[in-house]
C-alpha positions as CSV (number, residue, x, y, z in Angstrom):
1,M,-2.1,-11.8,15.1
2,S,-1.1,-10.1,18.3
3,E,0.4,-6.7,18.9
4,S,2.0,-5.7,22.1
5,E,2.1,-2.2,23.7
6,T,5.5,-1.8,22.0
7,G,4.0,-2.1,18.6
8,L,5.8,-5.3,17.9
9,L,3.8,-8.1,16.2
10,A,3.7,-11.7,17.4
11,L,2.7,-13.9,14.5
12,T,2.5,-17.7,14.1
13,P,4.8,-19.1,11.4
14,P,5.0,-20.0,8.7
15,Y,4.2,-16.7,7.0
16,Y,6.0,-14.4,4.5
17,A,7.8,-11.1,5.1
18,V,8.2,-8.4,2.4
19,I,11.2,-6.3,3.5
20,F,11.4,-2.9,1.9
21,S,14.6,-1.0,2.5
22,S,14.9,2.6,1.2
23,L,16.7,5.9,1.1
24,R,14.5,8.9,0.7
25,R,15.1,12.1,-1.3
26,E,14.7,15.4,0.4
27,G,11.2,16.8,1.0
28,D,7.8,15.2,1.4
29,A,6.2,15.8,-2.0
30,G,3.0,14.0,-0.9
31,Y,4.9,11.0,0.6
32,G,3.3,11.2,4.1
33,A,-0.2,11.2,2.8
34,M,0.5,8.4,0.3
35,S,2.2,6.3,3.0
36,E,-0.8,6.6,5.3
37,Q,-3.1,5.6,2.4
38,M,-1.0,2.5,1.5
39,V,-0.9,1.3,5.1
40,A,-4.7,1.6,5.3
41,L,-5.1,-0.1,1.9
42,A,-2.7,-2.9,2.8
43,R,-4.7,-3.6,6.0
44,E,-7.8,-4.3,3.8
45,Q,-6.0,-6.9,1.6
46,P,-6.7,-10.6,1.9
47,G,-3.7,-12.3,3.5
48,F,-2.3,-9.2,5.2
49,L,-1.0,-10.0,8.7
50,G,0.6,-6.7,9.8
51,M,3.5,-4.3,9.4
52,E,6.4,-2.8,11.2
53,S,8.4,0.2,10.1
54,A,11.3,2.4,11.1
55,R,13.3,5.2,9.5
56,D,16.5,6.9,10.6
57,G,18.2,7.7,7.3
58,L,17.7,4.2,6.1
59,G,14.0,3.2,6.1
60,I,12.9,-0.4,6.6
61,T,9.3,-1.5,6.4
62,V,8.4,-5.1,6.8
63,S,4.9,-6.3,5.9
64,Y,3.8,-9.8,6.8
65,W,1.6,-11.9,4.6
66,Q,-0.1,-15.4,4.7
67,S,1.1,-16.4,1.2
68,L,3.0,-15.6,-1.9
69,E,-0.3,-15.2,-3.7
70,A,-1.4,-12.5,-1.2
71,I,1.9,-10.7,-1.9
72,R,1.4,-11.0,-5.7
73,Q,-2.1,-9.6,-5.3
74,W,-0.8,-6.6,-3.2
75,K,2.0,-5.9,-5.8
76,G,-0.7,-5.8,-8.5
77,Q,-3.2,-3.7,-6.6
78,V,-3.8,-0.6,-8.8
79,D,-3.4,2.1,-6.1
80,H,-0.3,0.4,-4.8
81,G,1.1,0.5,-8.3
82,V,0.6,4.3,-8.5
83,A,2.4,4.6,-5.2
84,Q,5.3,2.5,-6.5
85,R,5.7,4.7,-9.6
86,R,5.6,7.8,-7.4
87,G,8.3,6.2,-5.2
88,R,10.6,5.6,-8.1
89,Q,10.0,9.1,-9.6
90,D,9.7,11.3,-6.5
91,W,10.5,9.8,-3.1
92,Y,13.3,7.3,-3.2
93,S,16.9,7.7,-4.2
94,A,17.4,3.9,-3.8
95,Y,15.4,0.9,-2.6
96,R,15.5,-2.9,-2.3
97,V,12.6,-5.4,-1.9
98,R,13.2,-8.8,-0.4
99,I,10.6,-11.5,0.2
100,A,11.3,-14.2,2.8
101,L,9.5,-17.2,4.3
102,V,9.5,-16.9,8.1
103,E,9.7,-20.4,9.6
104,R,10.4,-19.5,13.2
105,E,9.7,-16.6,15.4
106,Y,10.5,-16.0,19.1
107,G,11.1,-13.0,21.4
108,M,9.8,-11.2,24.4
109,M,7.2,-8.5,24.8
C-alpha cells in the first residue's frame, strides 16, 4: 500500500472496496469520537488495506480489503457492530453499503 501526500491510496489489484454512502442527521451525538475509534480499529484488522473518506452533505467512505472474508470479519467485529447500531439509531438519516471487486486501478499522484 502506498499513500501520496494528497492522501490518495495506490493499491495493487485485485482487492475489494466497501463503499459506504450516507446522509447525516444534525448534531454530533458522539459521532466524531466513534468515527475515530472505528478508523483506528479497522487499521488493526487482518486484510485491511486503507480508507478514503469525504463529506459535503453526502458522505462517502471507501475502505479497501484484501478479501471478502476480511470484509465479513470486519462486519462481524463486536465494536463495529455497536457503531453500526448507533449509526442507524442516532447518526444517519439514510445510508447504502456497496461491495465491489476492484480489478484495475490507475491515476496520477
